[in-house]
C-alpha positions, 0 to 999 in steps of 0.5 A: 537517132544520132547523127554527126555534127556538121555545122552550116559554115564550119568552124562557125556555129550559130547557137540560140537558146530560149532564155528566161521570162523574167517575172520571178526567180527561175526554177530548177527545171529552167536552170537545167536548160541554161546549164545544158546550153552552157555545157554544149557551148563550152564543149563545142569551143573546146573542140575548136568551133567558134560559137556565136551564142545568143540567149534572149530575155523575154521582158514582156509577157502575160506573166510579167504583166500579171506580176506587175499588177499584183505588186502595183509596179510597172511591168518594166520594173518587174522585168528589170528586177528579175533580169538582174536576179537571173544573171546573179543566179547564173553566175552562182551556178557557173553559167557563162553569159551569152555573147548577146542577151537581146531583150524582146522590148528592144527588138520590137521593130524587128518583130514588125518587119517579120510580121509584115513579111508573113502578111505579105506572103499570105501566112498571117492576117489582121483582125481588129488590131490583132495579127494571127499566123495561119497555121494551115498556110504552112504545109509542114506544121507539126513536123518538129513535134511529130503531130498531125495538124488535124489531130492537134485540136484534141487536147491542144492548148489554143487561144479561144477567139471565134474571130480566127480563121482556124482555132490553131492560129496563134497571135503574132501581135496582140492589140493593146488592152487597158492598163497594159504596156503597148507599142505603136505598130502598123496595126495599132497599139499593142505588144508582140506574141511570145513566139514571134519574139524568139524568131525575130531575135534569132533572125536579127542577131544570128541570121536566117538559118542557124545550127542549134536551137535549144530549150526544154522539152516542154517548148517543143510544142507549141513554142518551137513548132510555131517558131519554125513555122513563122521563120521558115514561112517568112524566109523560105529557108530551113530555120534550125539544123539541130534542135536540142531539147533537155528532158523534164526535171521531176519532183518525185517522178512528177514534172516540175512545173509552176502550173502544177505548183510543185516547183522549187525556185533556184534561190530556194534550192541554193538556200539548202544546197551549195552551187557545186552540189546543184551543178553536179545534180543537174549534170548527173544524167544525160540531158535528154533524160528526165531527172528526178529532184529528191533528197537521195539524188541531191545527197548523192550529188553532194557526196560526189562533189565533196569527194572531188573537193576533198581530193583537191584539198588533199593534193593542195596540202601535200603539195604545200608540204612538198614545196618546202621539202627539197632544200639542197641544190643536188636534191632539186636537180635530181628531183627535176630529172625524176619529175620528168620520168614521172610525167612520162610514167603517167602520160598513158593514163593522162591520154586515157582520161582525156579520151574517156572525157572526150568520148563521153562529151562527143556522144551527144554531150553525155555529162553523166559519163564525163563526171565518171571520168572525174571520179576515175581521176580522183581514184588515181589521186588517192592511189598516188596519195597513199604511195606518198604516205606509205613510201619508205623512200627518202625525200628525193625519191618521193619527188616523182609522186608529187609530180604525179599529183600535180599532173592529175590535179591539173587534169581534174581542174581542166575537166571541171572547167570544161563542165562549168564547175570551176566557178562553183569550185572556186568558192570552196573554203572561201570567206571567213568561215573557211579560213577559221576552220583551216586555222583551227585545224592547224592549231589542233595539228600543232598541239598534237605535234607538241604532245608527241614531241613531249611523249604525251601520246595519250593526248595526241591519240585523243586529238586524233580519235576525237577528230575521227568521230567528227569525220576528219582524218589526220595523215602524218608525213615526214614533211608534216601532217595534213587533215582531210574529211573522210 
């Protein structure tokens, strides 16, 4: 059920996101979590909230230790390697860094303090160097995940340890095992349990009560259920006001999971698809809904992103022609007046686009609807572009059309930025390959123009037709010729 967003201390918003466990490249399902958190943060900031965003790094964990043993290197080296990879891949996807990325290993004292409080309040107990949380000491356990505590034992994943008072009790601190990383503690050498890490880091860096805690649906139980229990048991306060969980990413309708072996790491995906396509795919469905990774959906995302790229490229080329079009002082002065008129003419549509975008994102961050607004803007751009190409008016009278293109271009770029698409967008045409293509196309345009001037129309048409078979169209304007992908 939806409810109006009302932060604890407006305009401030305290926001915690469960970050990566750094033992491998994160997979595309993990990427959806990071993208969703980034989008929520961006929109809240757009709406005027002052967001304090914390995303943890789990740099000590059973999986990290297992990878270290397989590679014969220290666990810290594995964590350092994949922490660097995480930031690199997030940058490629246009995901901003958090205000703070606390590491579990840098917050061990905070975990000790939290565990002590739980022991003192009767919510935890010590067994031979291990410390466990007593689930039945917290009356509302199961409330977040909607599970009945008496039914949880059936099919639940619980640690097998006959010493525990209850099979559902979970580890807060694990006694050291031979060859594993360990830290001193009041209960002997050991390392923290996974759930206590996030609680301790959230409490330490955001406070006892926060506005938003996000993560994948798979974290609701047991991770977030356990976080809520231990945090509220220690403080006596509501831990999180709004829990936000993104839906599963599926592979041909089956959940993507490393345990199922049907996952794609982000580096594997980026080897086949550019970052903009991947980002469009991840935003193509409401974040709470499942999203299916398959060739058809990825091609749809690629086509959607290319449509926007092509529109921007076309506008940029037309505006480059426009910049050398007006030479006389009289023409410039008259055009400035008409440009103002053009801005007034499209103001109503500009307001409509902004309202559509805001309504979509205000409605529980509906990125699928927001993307449709982008395509509506592209449609308007193409309508104006056609008018520029088909208009029989003189150069001065075309100036308002160029002004309209500028405004729509700026609106489109603004929304792309708000959706975190601008960094990936900036890569379009960048680098040697993009420059070579642009120069080769300009050579062909120049050769075709020379052929037309020499009345060699057959050659000019041949160039145009061959480019057309390659999916490239040429548009002739009084100011020059531009090319675009169909």
